[in-house]
MARGU-864296 format. One line per 10 residues: number of its first residue (from 1); their letters; for each residue x, z, y of N, C-alpha, C. Coordinates in steps of 0.1 Angstrom, whole numbers, plus 2048, in hexadecimal, padded with zeros to 3 digits. Example, Ala and Ser with C-alpha at 12.3 -4.5 7.8 and 13.67 -1.06 7.14 Angstrom:
MARGU-864296
1> AS> 884:84E:7C7:87B:84E:7D3:884:84E:7DF | 880:847:7EA:889:847:7F5:881:84F:800 .
end
This chain:
MARGU-864296
1> MEDIAILGVG> 726:840:32A:732:83F:333:73B:84C:332 | 748:84B:330:750:856:330:752:85C:33E | 755:869:33F:758:86F:34C:766:86C:350 | 768:86C:35D:776:86D:363:777:87A:36B | 783:87E:36D:786:88B:374:789:888:383 | 784:891:38C:788:891:39A:793:89C:39B | 79F:897:39D:7AA:8A0:39D:7AD:8A5:3AC | 7AB:89C:3B5:7AE:8A0:3C3:7A5:899:3CD | 7A2:8A0:3D8:79A:89A:3E3:7A1:89C:3F0 | 79F:893:3FA:7A5:895:407:79D:88E:412 .
11> MHPWGKWGRN> 79E:892:41E:796:88C:429:79E:88D:436 | 79D:883:43E:7A1:883:44C:794:887:454 | 795:891:45D:78A:895:465:783:889:46C | 776:889:46C:76E:87E:473:76F:881:483 | 76F:876:48A:76F:877:499:76F:86A:49F | 773:869:4AB:775:85C:4B2:784:85C:4B6 | 78C:859:4AD:79B:85B:4B0:7A1:84E:4B6 | 79B:843:4B2:7A1:836:4B8:7AE:832:4B3 | 7B2:836:4A7:7BE:832:4A1:7BC:829:495 | 7C6:823:48F:7C5:81A:484:7BF:822:478 .
21> FVEYGTKAAT> 7B6:81B:472:7AF:821:466:7B8:825:45B | 7C4:81E:45A:7CD:821:44F:7D3:82F:451 | 7D4:834:45D:7D9:842:45F:7CF:84C:459 | 7C2:849:45B:7B8:853:455:7B8:853:446 | 7B9:847:440:7B9:846:432:7C5:84B:42B | 7D1:849:432:7DD:84E:42C:7DD:85E:42C | 7D8:864:437:7D7:872:438:7CE:877:42D | 7C3:871:42B:7B9:875:421:7C0:874:413 | 7C6:869:411:7CD:866:404:7D8:870:401 | 7E0:873:40B:7EB:87D:409:7E5:88B:405 .
31> DALADAEVDW> 7DA:88F:40C:7D4:89C:409:7CE:89C:3FB | 7C8:891:3F7:7C2:890:3EA:7CD:891:3DF | 7D8:88A:3E1:7E3:88B:3D7:7E9:899:3D6 | 7EA:8A0:3E2:7EF:8AD:3E2:7E5:8B7:3DB | 7D8:8B5:3DD:7CE:8BD:3D7:7CE:8BB:3C8 | 7D1:8AF:3C4:7D1:8AC:3B5:7DF:8B0:3AF | 7E9:8B2:3B7:7F6:8B5:3B2:7FB:8A9:3A9 | 7F8:89D:3AF:7FD:891:3A8:807:88A:3B1 | 812:886:3AB:81C:87E:3B3:816:870:3B6 | 818:86B:3C2:814:85E:3C5:819:853:3BB .
41> RDVGFVSGAL> 825:855:3B6:82A:84B:3AD:823:84B:39F | 81B:855:39D:814:855:390:806:84E:391 | 802:84A:39D:7F6:843:39F:7F7:835:39A | 7EF:831:391:7F0:823:38C:7E7:819:392 | 7DD:81E:39A:7D3:815:3A0:7CE:81A:3AD | 7CD:812:3B7:7C8:816:3C4:7BC:80D:3C7 | 7B1:814:3C9:7A4:80E:3CB:7A0:811:3DA | 7A1:806:3E2:79E:808:3F0:790:804:3F4 | 789:80C:3FC:77C:808:401:77E:803:40F | 779:7F7:413:77D:7F1:41F:772:7EE:428 .
51> TVRCGYPGYV> 775:7EB:435:76C:7E6:43F:772:7DA:445 | 769:7D1:44A:76E:7C4:44F:770:7C5:45E | 76F:7D2:464:771:7D3:472:77F:7D6:477 | 787:7DA:46D:794:7DF:472:7A0:7D6:472 | 79D:7C9:474:7A8:7BF:474:7AC:7BC:466 | 7B7:7B4:465:7BB:7AE:458:7BD:7B9:44D | 7C4:7C4:450:7C6:7CD:445:7B9:7D2:43F | 7AE:7D2:447:7A1:7D7:442:79C:7CF:436 | 7A0:7C2:435:79B:7BA:42A:7A3:7BC:41D | 7AE:7C4:41D:7B6:7C6:411:7B9:7D5:411 .
61> AGSTFANALG> 7AF:7DE:411:7B1:7EC:413:7BA:7F2:408 | 7B8:7ED:3FC:7C0:7F3:3F1:7CF:7F2:3F4 | 7D4:7E6:3F6:7E2:7E4:3F8:7E6:7EA:406 | 7DD:7EA:410:7E1:7F0:41C:7E5:7FF:41B | 7DC:806:413:7DF:814:411:7EB:816:408 | 7ED:80D:3FE:7F8:80E:3F5:805:80C:3FD | 805:803:406:810:800:40E:814:80C:417 | 809:812:41D:80B:81E:426:811:82A:41E | 80D:82B:412:812:836:40A:820:833:404 | 823:826:403:830:822:3FD:82D:81A:3F0 .
71> FTGAQVASSY> 82F:80D:3F0:82D:805:3E5:834:80A:3D8 | 82D:80B:3CD:833:80F:3C1:830:806:3B5 | 82A:7FA:3B8:826:7F1:3AD:819:7F4:3A7 | 812:7FE:3AD:804:801:3A7:7FB:7F5:3AA | 7F1:7F4:3A1:7E7:7E9:3A3:7DD:7EE:3AD | 7D7:7E4:3B4:7CE:7E7:3BF:7C1:7DF:3BE | 7B7:7E3:3C5:7AB:7DC:3C7:7A4:7E0:3D4 | 79C:7D8:3DA:795:7DB:3E7:786:7D8:3E5 | 77E:7E1:3E9:76F:7E0:3E7:768:7E0:3F5 | 75F:7D6:3F7:757:7D6:402:748:7D6:3FE .
81> AACASGATAL> 741:7E0:401:732:7E1:3FE:72B:7E9:40A | 730:7E6:416:72B:7ED:422:72C:7FC:41F | 721:804:421:722:813:420:723:817:411 | 721:80E:408:723:811:3FA:732:80E:3F5 | 73A:80A:3FF:748:806:3FB:750:811:3F3 | 74E:81E:3F8:755:829:3F1:751:82B:3E3 | 744:82A:3E0:740:82C:3D2:744:820:3CA | 744:814:3D0:749:808:3C9:758:80A:3C5 | 760:80E:3CF:76E:810:3CC:770:81A:3C1 | 768:825:3C1:769:82F:3B7:766:829:3A9 .
91> NVARGQILSG> 75B:821:3A9:757:81B:39C:762:811:397 | 769:80A:3A0:774:801:39B:77F:80A:395 | 782:815:39C:78D:81E:396:789:823:389 | 77C:827:387:777:82C:37B:779:822:370 | 776:816:373:777:80B:369:786:809:364 | 78F:80A:36E:79D:809:36A:7A1:814:361 | 79D:820:364:7A0:82C:35C:79A:82B:34E | 78D:828:34D:787:828:340:78B:81C:338 | 790:812:33E:795:807:336:7A3:809:331 | 7A9:814:336:7B7:817:331:7C2:810:33A .
101> ACDVALVVGA> 7BE:809:344:7C7:802:34D:7D0:80B:355 | 7CB:818:358:7D3:822:35F:7CE:82F:35B | 7D5:83A:35E:7D1:847:35B:7CC:84E:367 | 7D1:84B:373:7CD:852:37F:7CD:848:38A | 7C2:849:393:7C0:840:39E:7BD:847:3AB | 7C0:840:3B6:7BD:845:3C3:7B2:83C:3C9 | 7A7:843:3CE:79C:83C:3D4:79C:840:3E3 | 79D:837:3EC:79E:83A:3FA:797:831:403 | 790:836:40D:789:82E:417:78B:834:425 | 78B:82C:42F:78D:831:43D:788:826:447 .
111> DTTPKGFLAP> 784:82B:453:77E:822:45C:781:826:46B | 783:81C:473:783:81E:482:777:816:487 | 76E:81C:48D:761:815:491:761:813:4A0 | 759:808:4A4:757:805:4B2:74E:80F:4B9 | 74D:80F:4C6:742:817:4CD:735:811:4CA | 72B:81A:4CA:71D:815:4C9:719:811:4BB | 70E:809:4BA:709:805:4AD:713:7FD:4A5 | 712:7FE:498:719:7F5:490:712:7E7:490 | 719:7DD:494:713:7D0:496:71B:7C5:48E | 715:7BA:48C:71D:7AF:485:729:7AB:48C .
121> NEGKRPDDTD> 732:7A5:485:73E:79F:48B:73A:794:495 | 743:792:49F:740:788:4A9:73F:77A:4A2 | 739:771:4AA:737:763:4A5:728:760:4A3 | 725:753:4A2:717:74F:4A0:716:74B:491 | 70D:753:48A:70B:751:47C:6FC:751:479 | 6F5:746:47B:6E6:746:479:6E2:747:46A | 6EC:746:461:6E8:748:453:6EB:756:44E | 6EF:75F:457:6F3:76D:454:6E8:776:458 | 6E1:77C:44E:6D5:785:451:6D9:790:45A | 6E5:796:458:6E9:7A1:461:6EA:79D:46F .
131> WLRFHLVGAT> 6F0:791:471:6F1:78B:47F:6E3:788:485 | 6DB:783:47D:6CD:77E:481:6C5:78A:486 | 6C5:795:47F:6BC:7A0:482:6C0:7A6:490 | 6CD:7A6:494:6D1:7AA:4A1:6CD:7A0:4AC | 6CF:793:4A9:6CE:789:4B3:6BF:784:4B4 | 6B8:784:4A9:6AA:77F:4AA:6A0:78A:4AF | 6A1:796:4AA:698:7A0:4AE:69E:7AD:4B3 | 6AB:7AE:4B5:6B2:7B9:4BA:6B0:7C6:4B2 | 6AF:7C4:4A4:6AD:7CF:49B:6BA:7D5:498 | 6BF:7DE:4A0:6CB:7E6:49D:6C7:7F0:492 .
141> NPVYFALAAQ> 6D2:7F6:48C:6CF:7FF:481:6C5:80A:484 | 6C5:811:490:6BB:81B:493:6AD:816:493 | 6AB:809:495:69D:803:494:698:804:486 | 6A1:801:47C:69D:803:46E:69A:811:46B | 6A3:81A:46F:6A1:829:46D:693:82D:472 | 690:828:47E:683:82C:484:677:827:47D | 678:81A:478:66D:815:46F:66B:81D:463 | 676:821:45D:674:82A:451:66E:837:454 | 672:83D:460:66C:849:464:65D:848:467 | 659:83D:46E:64B:83B:471:643:839:464 .
151> RRMALYGATQ> 649:832:45A:643:831:44D:640:83E:447 | 64A:847:448:648:854:442:63D:85C:449 | 63C:85B:456:632:861:45E:624:85C:45A | 623:84F:458:616:849:455:612:84C:446 | 61B:84C:43D:618:84F:42F:616:85D:42B | 61F:866:431:61F:874:42C:61D:87E:437 | 61A:87A:443:618:884:44D:624:88B:453 | 630:885:451:63C:88B:456:63B:88B:466 | 641:895:46C:641:896:47A:64F:895:480 | 64F:894:48D:65C:894:494:663:8A1:492 .
161> EDFAAVKVKN> 65C:8AC:491:662:8B9:48F:668:8BA:481 | 662:8B3:477:669:8B3:46A:676:8AC:46B | 677:8A0:472:683:899:473:68E:8A2:47A | 689:8A8:485:692:8B1:48C:697:8BC:483 | 68F:8C2:47B:693:8CD:472:69E:8C9:469 | 69E:8BD:464:6A9:8B8:45C:6B6:8B9:463 | 6B6:8B4:470:6C2:8B5:478:6C6:8C4:47B | 6BD:8CC:47D:6C0:8DA:47F:6C7:8E0:473 | 6C1:8DD:467:6C7:8E2:45B:6D5:8DD:459 | 6D7:8D0:45B:6E4:8CA:458:6EF:8CF:462 .
171> SRHGVHNANA> 6EA:8D1:46F:6F4:8D5:479:6F8:8E4:476 | 6EF:8EC:470:6F3:8F9:46C:6FD:8F9:461 | 6FD:8EF:458:707:8ED:44E:714:8E8:454 | 713:8DE:45C:71F:8D8:462:728:8E0:46A | 722:8EB:470:72A:8F5:478:736:8F9:470 | 735:8FA:463:73F:900:45A:749:8F6:454 | 748:8E9:459:750:8DE:453:75A:8D9:45D | 767:8DD:45A:772:8D9:463:774:8CA:464 | 76F:8C3:459:771:8B4:459:766:8AD:461 | 75C:8B4:465:750:8AD:46C:754:8AA:47A .
181> RYTKEYDLDD> 74E:8A0:480:750:89D:48E:748:8A6:497 | 73C:8A9:493:732:8B1:49B:730:8BE:494 | 735:8C9:49A:734:8D6:494:72B:8E0:49D | 722:8DA:4A4:719:8E2:4AD:70C:8E4:4A5 | 707:8F0:4A6:6FA:8F3:4A0:6EF:8F0:4AA | 6E5:8E8:4A6:6DA:8E4:4AF:6CD:8EA:4AB | 6C4:8ED:4B5:6B7:8F2:4B2:6AD:8E7:4B5 | 6A0:8EA:4B2:696:8E0:4B4:695:8DB:4C2 | 697:8E4:4CC:696:8E0:4DA:6A1:8D6:4DD | 6AD:8D9:4D8:6B8:8CF:4DB:6B4:8C1:4D7 .
191> IANSPTVSHP> 6AE:8C0:4CB:6AB:8B3:4C6:6A0:8AD:4CE | 695:8B5:4D1:68A:8B0:4D9:68E:8AB:4E6 | 699:8B1:4EC:69D:8AE:4F9:6A7:8A2:4FA | 6AB:89E:4EE:6B5:892:4EE:6AD:885:4EF | 6B3:87B:4F5:6AB:86F:4F8:6A7:867:4EB | 69B:861:4EC:696:859:4E1:69E:84C:4E0 | 6A3:849:4D4:6AA:83C:4D2:6A1:831:4CD | 699:834:4C2:68F:82B:4BD:684:834:4B7 | 679:834:4BD:66E:83D:4BA:66B:83D:4AB | 66A:849:4A5:669:856:4AA:677:85E:4AA .
201> LRLLEICATS> 682:857:4A8:68F:85D:4A7:696:85F:4B4 | 69C:86B:4B5:6A4:86E:4C1:6B3:86D:4BE | 6BB:86E:4C9:6C9:86C:4C8:6D0:875:4BD | 6CC:882:4BD:6D2:88B:4B4:6CE:88A:4A6 | 6C4:881:4A3:6BF:87F:496:6C5:872:490 | 6CE:86B:497:6D4:85F:492:6E3:861:492 | 6EA:85D:486:6F8:860:485:700:856:48E | 70C:85B:492:715:853:49B:71D:84A:492 | 726:842:498:731:83B:491:73D:843:494 | 745:844:489:751:84D:48A:75D:847:483 .
211> DGGAALVVSS> 769:84C:487:775:849:47F:777:854:475 | 77D:851:46A:780:85B:45F:785:855:453 | 789:85D:449:78E:859:43D:78B:863:432 | 78A:85E:425:788:867:41A:78F:861:40E | 793:869:404:79A:865:3F8:798:86E:3EC | 799:868:3E1:798:86F:3D4:7A3:86B:3CB | 7A8:874:3C3:7B1:871:3B8:7A9:874:3AB | 7A8:869:3A3:7A0:86A:397:7A8:866:38B | 7A5:86B:37F:7AD:869:374:7A4:869:367 | 7AA:865:35C:7A4:867:34F:7A4:876:34C .
221> MEFARAHGVS> 79B:87A:343:79A:888:33F:7A7:88C:338 | 7AD:882:330:7B9:885:329:7C5:888:333 | 7C6:881:33E:7D0:883:348:7CE:891:34E | 7C1:894:351:7BE:8A1:357:7C2:8AC:34E | 7BF:8AC:342:7C2:8B6:338:7D1:8B8:337 | 7D8:8AC:336:7E7:8AC:335:7EE:8B3:341 | 7E7:8B3:34C:7EC:8B9:358:7E6:8C6:35B | 7E1:8CC:351:7DC:8DA:352:7CF:8DC:359 | 7C7:8D1:35B:7BA:8D3:361:7AF:8D2:356 | 7AA:8DD:351:7A1:8DD:346:793:8DB:349 .
231> DPVRVKGISL> 78F:8DF:356:781:8DF:35A:780:8D8:368 | 783:8CB:369:782:8C5:376:774:8C1:379 | 771:8BF:386:765:8B8:38A:765:8AA:384 | 75A:8A6:37E:75A:899:377:750:88F:37D | 754:883:37E:74B:878:382:743:875:375 | 736:877:375:72E:875:369:725:868:36A | 723:864:376:71B:858:378:71D:852:386 | 71D:844:386:71E:83D:393:713:832:393 | 70B:831:39D:701:827:39E:704:81E:3AA | 704:811:3A6:706:806:3B0:6FB:7FB:3AF .
241> VTPSYPDTML> 6EF:800:3AD:6E4:7F6:3AA:6E0:7EE:3B6 | 6DA:7E2:3B3:6D4:7DA:3BE:6C5:7DB:3BD | 6BE:7D6:3C7:6AF:7D7:3C6:6AA:7CD:3BB | 69D:7D0:3B7:697:7C7:3AD:68C:7BF:3B5 | 68A:7B3:3B0:680:7AA:3B6:672:7AD:3B0 | 668:7AE:3B9:668:7AD:3C7:66B:7BA:3CE | 673:7B9:3D8:676:7C5:3E0:66D:7C6:3EC | 663:7CF:3EB:658:7CF:3F5:65B:7D9:401 | 667:7DE:401:66B:7E8:40C:674:7E1:415 | 671:7E1:422:67A:7DC:42C:687:7E4:42D .
251> DLPYLATDSA> 692:7DE:42D:69F:7E6:42D:6AA:7DE:434 | 6B4:7E5:438:6BF:7DF:43F:6C6:7D4:436 | 6C9:7C9:43C:6C7:7C4:449:6BC:7BA:44A | 6B3:7BA:440:6A9:7AF:43F:69E:7B0:449 | 697:7A5:44B:68C:7A4:455:67F:7A2:44E | 67F:7A2:441:672:7A0:439:674:7A6:42C | 668:7A8:425:668:7AD:417:664:7A2:40E | 665:7A4:401:660:79B:3F7:651:79E:3F5 | 649:793:3F2:63B:795:3EF:638:799:3E1 | 62F:7A3:3DF:62B:7A7:3D2:61D:7A1:3CE .
261> AAVPPAELTF> 619:796:3D5:60C:790:3D2:60C:78A:3C4 | 617:784:3BF:617:77E:3B2:61E:786:3A8 | 628:78D:3AC:631:795:3A3:630:7A4:3A7 | 62C:7AC:39E:62B:7BA:3A2:638:7C1:3A6 | 638:7CB:3AE:645:7D2:3B2:64B:7D8:3A6 | 658:7DA:3A6:65F:7E1:39C:65A:7F0:39B | 65C:7F6:38F:657:803:38D:65D:80D:397 | 66A:80B:39A:671:813:3A4:675:80B:3B0 | 674:811:3BC:67A:80B:3C8:689:80A:3C6 | 68F:802:3CF:69E:801:3CF:6A4:80F:3D0 .
271> KESIGARVYA> 6A1:817:3D9:6A8:824:3DB:6A4:82D:3D0 | 699:82D:3CA:696:835:3BE:69E:831:3B3 | 6A1:824:3B1:6A9:81F:3A6:6B7:823:3A7 | 6BC:826:3B3:6CA:82A:3B5:6CC:838:3AE | 6C3:841:3B0:6C4:84E:3AA:6C1:84D:39B | 6B7:845:397:6B3:844:389:6BF:83F:381 | 6C7:836:386:6D2:831:37F:6DD:83B:37D | 6E0:843:387:6EB:84C:386:6E7:858:37D | 6DA:85C:37D:6D6:866:374:6D7:861:365 | 6D3:855:363:6D3:84F:355:6E1:84F:350 .
281> EAGMGPDDVD> 6EA:84A:359:6F8:849:354:6FF:857:351 | 6FB:861:35A:701:86E:358:6FA:876:34D | 6EE:872:348:6E6:879:33F:6E0:886:344 | 6DD:885:351:6D7:890:358:6CB:88C:360 | 6C5:895:367:6BA:892:370:6BA:89A:37C | 6B0:898:385:6B0:89F:392:6AF:8AE:391 | 6A9:8B3:386:6A8:8C1:384:6B5:8C8:381 | 6BF:8C0:37D:6CC:8C5:37B:6D5:8C7:387 | 6D1:8C0:392:6D9:8C0:39E:6D8:8CD:3A6 | 6E4:8D2:3AA:6E5:8DE:3B2:6E8:8DB:3C1 .
291> VAEVYDLSSA> 6EE:8D0:3C4:6F1:8CD:3D2:6F2:8BD:3D3 | 6EF:8B8:3DF:6EE:8AA:3E1:6F4:8A7:3EF | 6FB:89B:3F0:6FF:896:3FD:6F8:888:3FE | 6F0:886:408:6E8:87A:409:6EA:874:417 | 6E6:867:417:6E9:85E:422:6DF:860:42E | 6E2:869:437:6D9:86C:442:6DD:864:44E | 6DC:857:44D:6DE:84F:459:6D5:853:464 | 6C9:857:461:6C0:85F:46A:6BB:86B:462 | 6B7:875:46A:6B2:881:463:6A6:87E:45B | 69E:874:45F:692:871:458:695:86B:44A .
301> LELDWYEQLG> 6A0:864:449:6A4:85D:43C:6A7:868:432 | 6AC:873:436:6AF:87E:42C:6A3:882:424 | 697:883:42B:68B:886:424:687:87C:41A | 689:86F:41C:686:865:412:68F:867:406 | 69C:86A:408:6A5:86C:3FD:6A1:877:3F3 | 69A:882:3F9:696:88D:3F0:68D:887:3E5 | 684:87E:3E9:67A:878:3E0:681:86D:3D7 | 68A:865:3DD:690:85A:3D6:699:85F:3CC | 69F:86B:3CD:6A8:871:3C3:6A0:87A:3BA | 693:87B:3BB:68B:882:3B2:68B:891:3B4 .
311> FCPKGDAEKL> 68E:896:3BF:68E:8A4:3C2:680:8A9:3C4 | 677:8A0:3C7:669:8A4:3C9:660:898:3C9 | 653:899:3C6:64A:88E:3C7:649:887:3D5 | 645:87B:3D5:643:874:3E2:639:87C:3EB | 63E:87E:3F7:635:885:401:638:894:402 | 641:899:3F9:644:8A7:3F9:651:8AB:3FF | 658:8A1:405:665:8A4:40A:665:8AE:416 | 65B:8AD:41E:65A:8B6:42A:658:8C4:425 | 650:8C6:41A:64E:8D4:415:65B:8D9:40F | 663:8D1:409:670:8D5:404:679:8DA:40F .
321> LRDGVTAIGG> 679:8D3:41A:680:8D6:426:67B:8E3:42C | 66E:8E4:42E:668:8EF:435:66A:8FC:42D | 66A:8FB:420:66C:907:417:67A:90B:416 | 683:904:41C:691:908:41C:699:904:410 | 693:8FC:407:699:8F8:3FA:6A6:8F1:3FC | 6A6:8E8:407:6B2:8DF:409:6BC:8E5:412 | 6BB:8F1:416:6C5:8F8:41F:6CE:900:416 | 6DA:902:41B:6E3:90B:413:6DC:919:412 | 6DC:91E:405:6D5:92A:402:6C8:926:3FB | 6C3:91A:3FC:6B8:915:3F5:6BB:910:3E7 .
331> RLPVNPSGGL> 6B1:90C:3DF:6B3:908:3D1:6BB:8FB:3D0 | 6BA:8F2:3DA:6C1:8E5:3D9:6C6:8E1:3E7 | 6D1:8E6:3EB:6D6:8E2:3F8:6DA:8D3:3F9 | 6D6:8CD:404:6D9:8BF:406:6E1:8BE:413 | 6EC:8B7:412:6F6:8B5:41D:6FC:8C2:422 | 701:8CA:419:708:8D6:41E:715:8D3:426 | 71A:8C6:426:725:8C2:42E:720:8C1:43D | 713:8C0:43F:70E:8BC:44C:709:8AE:44C | 70D:8A6:442:707:898:441:70D:88F:44B | 708:883:44B:70D:879:455:70A:87D:463 .
341> GAFGEAVPAQ> 6FF:885:465:6FC:88A:472:708:892:478 | 70F:899:470:71B:8A0:474:727:898:475 | 728:88E:46C:734:886:46B:734:879:473 | 728:872:472:728:864:477:72C:85B:46C | 72B:84E:46E:72E:844:464:73D:83F:465 | 745:842:45B:752:83B:459:750:833:44C | 74B:827:44D:744:821:442:74B:821:435 | 758:81C:433:75E:81C:426:761:82A:420 | 761:834:429:765:841:425:759:84A:421 | 74D:847:426:742:851:425:73E:854:417 .
351> AIAQVCELTW> 73D:84A:40E:738:84D:400:743:855:3F9 | 750:853:3FC:75B:85B:3F7:75A:869:3FC | 757:86A:409:757:878:40F:74C:880:409 | 740:87A:405:736:881:3FE:73B:887:3F1 | 743:87F:3EA:748:884:3DD:752:88F:3E0 | 75A:88E:3EA:763:899:3EE:75C:8A6:3F0 | 751:8A5:3F8:749:8B1:3FB:744:8B7:3EE | 73E:8AF:3E5:739:8B4:3D9:744:8BA:3D0 | 750:8B5:3D0:75B:8BA:3C9:75E:8C8:3CE | 75F:8CA:3DB:762:8D7:3E1:757:8E1:3DD .
361> QLRGQAGARQ> 74A:8DC:3DD:73F:8E5:3D9:740:8E9:3CB | 743:8E0:3C2:743:8E3:3B4:74F:8EC:3B0 | 75A:8EB:3B8:765:8F3:3B6:764:901:3BC | 75A:903:3C4:758:90F:3CC:761:911:3D8 | 765:905:3DE:76F:905:3E8:769:901:3F6 | 75C:902:3F8:755:8FD:404:754:908:40F | 759:914:40D:759:91E:417:74C:922:41B | 749:923:428:73C:928:42D:731:91F:42A | 733:913:426:728:90A:422:726:909:413 | 72C:912:40C:72C:912:3FD:71E:913:3F7 .
371> VDGARVGVTA> 71A:90B:3EE:70E:90C:3E6:711:914:3DA | 70B:920:3D9:70E:929:3CE:70A:922:3C0 | 714:923:3B7:711:91F:3A9:710:910:3A7 | 715:908:3B1:713:8F9:3AF:71B:8F4:3A4 | 715:8ED:39B:71B:8E7:38F:719:8D8:38E | 70E:8D3:394:70B:8C5:394:707:8C0:3A2 | 70D:8B5:3A6:70A:8B0:3B3:708:8A1:3B3 | 700:89C:3BC:6FD:88D:3BC:6FD:888:3CA | 702:87C:3CC:702:876:3D9:6F8:86B:3DA | 6F4:867:3E6:6EC:85B:3E8:6F1:854:3F4 .
381> NQGLFGHGSS> 6F3:847:3F3:6F8:83F:3FE:6F2:831:3FC | 6F4:828:405:6EF:81B:404:6F7:811:40D | 6FA:805:408:701:7FC:410:6F8:7F0:414 | 6FB:7EA:41F:6F3:7DE:423:6F2:7D4:418 | 6E8:7CC:418:6E6:7C1:40E:6E4:7C6:400 | 6DD:7D1:3FE:6DA:7D5:3F1:6E5:7DB:3E8 | 6EE:7E3:3EF:6F8:7EA:3E7:6F3:7F8:3E5 | 6F0:7FC:3D9:6EC:80A:3D5:6F9:812:3D5 | 6F8:81F:3D6:704:828:3D5:700:836:3D2 | 704:83B:3C6:702:849:3C3:70C:84D:3B9 .
391> VLVAR> 711:859:3BA:71B:85E:3B1:716:86C:3AD | 716:86F:3A0:713:87C:39B:71F:882:395 | 722:88F:39A:72E:896:395:729:8A3:38F | 731:8A9:386:72D:8B5:37F:739:8BC:37B | 737:8C9:378:742:8D1:373:73D:8DA:367 .
end
């Protein structure tokens, strides 16, 4: 797969602003265009990542943002893959560029979230697994996060202090991020004194729901060179894999797993396959990675990603954390942005925001949270109903 160039990145700060999501996406897009020094009229394709919560415009995010910026006749598409929507929208834009359908594209996602847990839309839908898990057993998202944390404790001896240490590390990073919602540094006592949400996880270890937006301007390498950008950050791989049967790991939003009694499990678990695909496409491996942005819906889930992305063998994630490897200043910083713990979930924007952070890191523009010498970065994300999400960028 050929590379595409990231010419510009932009973001609307995360928070609980209570305004129309189009405002956040438009601000992020405008910043990305300015960063790229690309005129809006030169954009041939708009790839919108959408959410179904924001009313009618949310279902047609590509044209919504194109309209807000001023219709120019550009082609559009809208992608919905839950938390993987941003990576999906980027992949659609990459396909347009590599096919020759356009030279430069805008990828944008934004969200306005409700208070509390992300829940299914209203209505009675007994054939909807997402609706059923709330109404049959009350399994909100933090219940799943807690089940994964308990599994890690049982298999590998992880402790509540390990989970808290992830939050401490990421909060130390997030202090330096003006786009983050939470910029307070927490210590272990702060976390231990916060209320339990779903054992063993406490309130400060579970990400909030937030409003926010993020955008990328991407182009062919030829377009980049013609505009004087000889060494851009490049998208070298995108992974959007689905699970393989039988899937023996319980995952959102399902209530059961597949049986491996008659058919052996796949060689890789679903989340392991997300990273394996992006490495294969990029022609790189975990040893090449300098910095990572991963999906820390809970602080415990970050530890799982260390192993699923191949940064260490199974059961060694806690040691990686304790040795300072995944903190800024360590060999492989993870979530230098502060992660979702600092941002919260703005669902269509978060996979795009991860790429924004890695772009700043690889350009050397991350300020006090800069990872020295970063040349290769990888993201990990995941959408409901088996949407894998990973992007590998390099310079």
